[in-house]
Structure formats: C-alpha cells, structure tokens
N, C-alpha and C positions, 0 to 999 in steps of 0.2 A: 194667255198670261205665262210670262216667264217664271223660272224658279225665284228669281231675285225679286220680281214684282210680287209673286205669292208671298215670300218671306216678309218683305217690307209692309205689305197689306196687314198681315197677320200681327206682326209686332205693332203696328199702328192701333189695330183693334185692342190689343193687350195693353194699351196705355204707355207703350215705350216712346221715349222722347229722343230728339237729336238723332234721328235714323238716317244713316248715310250708306252709301254703296261705293264701293271701289272695284274697278275691273283691274285684276291684278295678273292678267295674261301677260307672260314674259317677264313678270317680277316674281312670281311664286311657282315653284315646281309642283306644289300640292293642290292647288285649286285655281279657279279662275276668277271667282268673286269673292269679296269680303263684305259682309254687312255688319255694321256696328250700331248698337243702340244703347240707351241709358234707361235704367230702372231706378226707382227712388229708394229701394231698400233690398235687403237680401231676400227677404219674402218675396217682393215683386220680381226680382231677378229670377229666382228659383221657379216661380209660377209661370213667368214668361217662357222659360226654357222648356218646362214640361208641357205647356199648352202648344208651343210651336212644334214640338215632337209629335204630340198627339194629332195635331192638324195636318202635318206632313204625312203621317201614317194613313189618316183618313183619305187624303188626296192621292196616295199611291207613291209618296216621294220616300225613297229610301233614306234612313239616317245611319250614319256609321259611327256614332258615338257622341258622348258628351264629356266635358272635363270641367271641374270647378265647383261641382254640386255641393261638396261638403262645406264651403265657406261662402259660396254664392255671392262673393263680390264681383266675380267675373267668371261667367259660364261660357264656354266655347261649344257650339253645336256644329258637328261636321256632317254636311249634306253632300259631300263629294265635291261637285263643281262649285259649291258655295259654302263657305264657313261663315257662322253667325257669331259674333261676339256681343253677348249681352252683359253689360257692366254697370256697377254703381258709379255715380259721379266721380268719387275720389279716385278709384281704380282708372277710370277713363282719362282723368286729367293727369295722373301720375304716368301712365303708360303712353299716352298720346300716339295711339295707332294711326291716327289720321295723318300725322307728320311722316310715319314710316311708310305708308302705302300711297300717299298722294304723289 
C-alpha cells in the first residue's frame, strides 16, 4: 500500500468525506502528493488530524509537522512526500484547492 492509499484509507475510516488526491509532481517543489478531505466540525477536523498522525507513527511513517490546530477549520499535516489538508466544508469551498492543483 502506498502512502497516499494509506492516508486516504485512514481518513475514510475516520469518517472524512470528499477525499481526493492530486499528483503535484512538477507543480509543487515541496511535495509529490496532496490529499484533501472534509470534516464536519472543528472537533472532527482536529480529531482526524490527531488520529492520522497517530496511525502514521504506528506504521513508521514520519510526520514533519502540522499547522492550523488552534482554529481547526483547516489543518495541514506534512508527511513529506504527501501533504494532507483536512478542512471544514466552508474553508474548502472558500479556498478551492482542487482548482489550484487540478
């Protein structure tokens, strides 16, 4: 299982919705993959980020940090070759990352 498949599977287990993956090689100098998913509330977004990080550590996947935990409307988890965006619906609609990376 690839890192992207692992991340998408864990986000699905954590009840994330609208989970999408973008291969951004050649478009981004900082990562190869972007995964975006939606959580229904700040509590769910925060819990999804915490659980994803815990599952990655259990699986031996190094995490390089997270941003956005204090407001939890959009949390970014940096896994090196994959960056994960966990967003509330309003933030996802406002920033439209799919249009940026598609």
